[in-house]
C-alpha positions in Angstrom: 8.5 3.2 22.6 5.7 1.5 24.5 6.4 3.7 27.5 5.9 6.8 25.4 2.5 5.6 24.3 1.5 4.4 27.8 2.4 7.8 29.2 0.3 9.5 26.5 -2.6 7.2 27.2 -2.4 8.0 31.0 -2.2 11.7 30.3 -5.4 11.5 28.1 -7.2 9.1 30.4 -7.2 6.3 27.8 -6.8 2.6 28.4 -6.3 -0.5 26.2 -8.1 -3.0 28.4 -10.4 -4.4 25.7 -10.0 -5.8 22.2 -12.7 -4.9 19.8 -13.1 -6.6 16.4 -14.2 -4.6 13.4 -17.3 -6.7 13.1 -18.3 -6.3 16.8 -21.8 -4.8 16.8 -20.8 -2.0 19.2 -18.0 -1.0 16.8 -20.2 -1.2 13.8 -22.8 1.0 15.5 -20.1 3.5 16.6 -18.7 3.8 13.1 -22.2 4.3 11.6 -23.0 6.9 14.2 -19.8 8.8 13.4 -20.7 8.7 9.7 -24.2 10.1 10.5 -22.5 13.0 12.3 -20.2 13.5 9.3 -23.1 13.6 7.0 -25.2 16.0 9.2 -22.2 18.4 9.3 -21.5 18.1 5.5 -18.1 16.4 5.9 -18.8 13.6 3.4 -19.7 13.5 -0.2 -20.1 11.0 -3.0 -17.6 10.9 -5.8 -15.0 8.8 -7.5 -11.5 7.8 -6.6 -9.2 7.5 -9.6 -5.6 6.4 -9.8 -3.2 3.7 -10.7 -4.3 0.4 -9.1 -1.9 -2.5 -8.4 -3.9 -5.7 -8.4 -1.0 -7.6 -6.7 -1.1 -5.3 -3.7 -4.8 -4.6 -3.9 -4.1 -0.9 -3.5 -3.8 2.4 -5.3 -0.3 3.4 -6.0 -0.6 7.1 -5.3 2.8 8.1 -6.7 2.7 6.0 -9.8 2.2 7.7 -13.1 0.9 5.8 -16.2 3.7 3.5 -17.3 5.4 3.3 -13.9 5.7 0.0 -12.2 4.2 -0.7 -8.7 7.1 -0.1 -6.3 6.4 -3.3 -4.3 5.1 -5.7 -6.8 7.2 -4.6 -9.8 4.1 -4.9 -12.0 2.3 -2.4 -14.1 -0.6 -0.8 -12.2 -3.8 -0.2 -14.2 -5.9 3.0 -14.3 -8.9 2.6 -12.2 -12.0 4.5 -11.2 -14.0 3.5 -8.2 -17.2 5.0 -6.7 -16.6 6.2 -3.2 -17.8 8.4 -0.4 -15.0 10.8 0.8 -14.3 12.6 4.0 -13.6 16.3 3.7 -10.2 16.2 5.5 -9.3 19.4 3.5 -11.9 21.3 5.6 -9.6 21.0 8.6 -6.5 22.6 6.9 -6.8 25.8 8.8 -7.1 24.1 12.1 -4.3 21.6 11.3 -2.2 24.6 10.2 -2.0 25.5 13.9 0.4 22.6 14.2 2.8 24.1 11.7 2.7 27.5 13.4 3.3 25.8 16.7 0.0 27.1 18.2 -0.8 23.4 18.8 2.3 21.8 20.2 3.3 18.3 19.1 4.5 16.4 22.1 7.2 13.9 21.0 10.7 13.1 21.9 11.3 12.0 18.3 12.1 15.0 16.2 11.5 13.1 12.9 7.9 12.4 14.0 7.3 16.1 14.5 8.9 16.9 11.1 6.7 14.3 9.4 3.5 15.6 10.9 4.3 19.2 10.1 5.3 18.3 6.5 2.1 16.3 6.0 -0.1 19.2 7.1 1.9 21.8 5.2 1.6 19.7 2.1 -2.1 20.3 2.1 -4.8 18.0 3.5 -6.6 16.1 0.8 -10.0 14.6 1.1 -9.9 10.9 2.1 -11.8 8.1 0.4 -13.6 6.2 3.2 -15.8 3.7 1.4 -15.8 1.2 -1.5 -18.7 -0.4 -3.4 -16.8 -3.5 -4.7 -15.8 -5.0 -1.3 -17.9 -7.6 0.5 -16.1 -7.0 3.9 -16.3 -3.8 5.8 -18.9 -1.9 7.8 -22.1 -1.2 5.8 -22.9 2.5 5.3 -26.6 2.9 6.2 -28.7 4.2 3.3 -25.7 4.1 0.9 -25.7 0.4 -0.1 -23.5 -1.1 -1.6 -20.9 1.3 0.1 -18.9 -0.2 3.0 -16.3 1.4 5.2 -13.0 -0.4 4.9 -9.6 -0.3 6.5 -7.2 1.8 4.5 -3.5 2.6 4.7 -1.1 4.9 2.9 2.3 4.1 1.6 
C-alpha cells in the first residue's frame, strides 16, 4: 500500500520529508489563514451541532437514535448541543458529483475505495463542524474566541 501512496505523491510532486506538530507556529498560522479564506468566501458559518454524544468515546455517535447504545462503549449516549463553526462542504456537491459521473476519474487499484468515495458523494455532502468551544486544546480561531479548531474523525 505504501508504494501506491508514494507513487501518488511523486505524481503530485509531494514529499513527506518533514514532521509538523499541530501546535507548530507555522501550522497554526496556515490553518488560521485557510479559515480566513473560508470566511472571506462565505464557506463557514456559526451554528450548533446536535446529536447523541458518548462520553466514554468523547464523540458524537452519528447513527445513534435516542435510546440506542453507543456501538463501541455499550453505554447510552446523551443528547447534546454544542456551539460550532461549520464548513459548507455541501457547497461542493455539484463539483464532487463529477466524481460520480466519472468526469473526474478516481485513480485507485482498489475497487472498494472507488465505490466508497462515490457512495459518500452520492449520499449528499453535509456541512462539517470544524470548531468547538468547550475544548482547551486545538488551534484558536482568530476573532471567534473561545472557538478552536480540533482534529475530528468519522466512524
